[in-house]
C-alpha positions in Angstrom: -16.9 -15.8 11.0 -17.9 -13.7 7.9 -14.3 -12.4 7.9 -13.0 -16.0 7.8 -15.2 -16.8 4.8 -14.0 -13.7 3.0 -10.4 -14.5 3.7 -11.0 -18.1 2.5 -12.6 -16.8 -0.7 -9.6 -14.5 -1.4 -7.0 -17.2 -0.7 -8.8 -19.7 -2.9 -9.6 -17.2 -5.7 -6.0 -16.0 -5.9 -4.6 -19.6 -6.2 -7.2 -20.7 -8.7 -6.8 -17.5 -10.8 -3.0 -18.0 -10.9 -3.5 -21.6 -12.0 -6.1 -20.6 -14.6 -3.9 -17.9 -16.1 -1.0 -20.3 -16.2 -3.1 -22.9 -18.0 -4.4 -20.3 -20.5 -0.8 -19.4 -21.3 -0.1 -23.1 -21.9 -3.0 -23.3 -24.3 -1.6 -20.2 -26.1 1.7 -22.1 -26.5 -0.2 -24.6 -28.7 -0.5 -21.9 -31.4 3.1 -22.4 -32.4 2.7 -24.0 -35.8 6.4 -25.1 -35.9 5.5 -27.6 -33.1 1.8 -28.3 -33.7 -0.6 -28.9 -36.5 -4.2 -27.8 -36.1 -7.2 -26.5 -38.0 -9.2 -23.3 -37.7 -12.1 -25.5 -36.6 -10.1 -26.9 -33.7 -9.1 -23.5 -32.6 -12.8 -22.4 -32.7 -13.8 -25.4 -30.7 -11.2 -24.6 -28.0 -12.4 -21.0 -27.7 -16.1 -21.9 -27.8 -15.6 -24.2 -24.9 -13.6 -21.6 -23.0 -16.2 -19.0 -23.6 -19.0 -21.3 -22.5 -17.1 -22.2 -19.3 -16.5 -18.5 -18.5 -20.1 -17.6 -19.1 -21.3 -20.4 -16.9 -18.9 -19.4 -14.1 -20.0 -15.7 -14.4 -23.6 -16.7 -14.3 -23.1 -18.6 -11.0 -21.7 -15.4 -9.4 -24.5 -13.2 -10.9 -27.2 -15.6 -9.6 -25.8 -15.1 -6.1 -25.8 -11.3 -6.4 -29.6 -11.1 -7.0 
């Protein structure tokens, strides 16, 4: 049973990481100023939200390790 849960974790984590990395690449594509117009503040807002989401996710894992 523990093995099934570990395999389930690995399968889901791989799929979600793949999607996440793809989506991050798409966000990076927005940096092309020949196609998009944005301010430094908008960029900071994007990365602040990303950083907060990553910190929150990391904390969920760390809480389970204690």
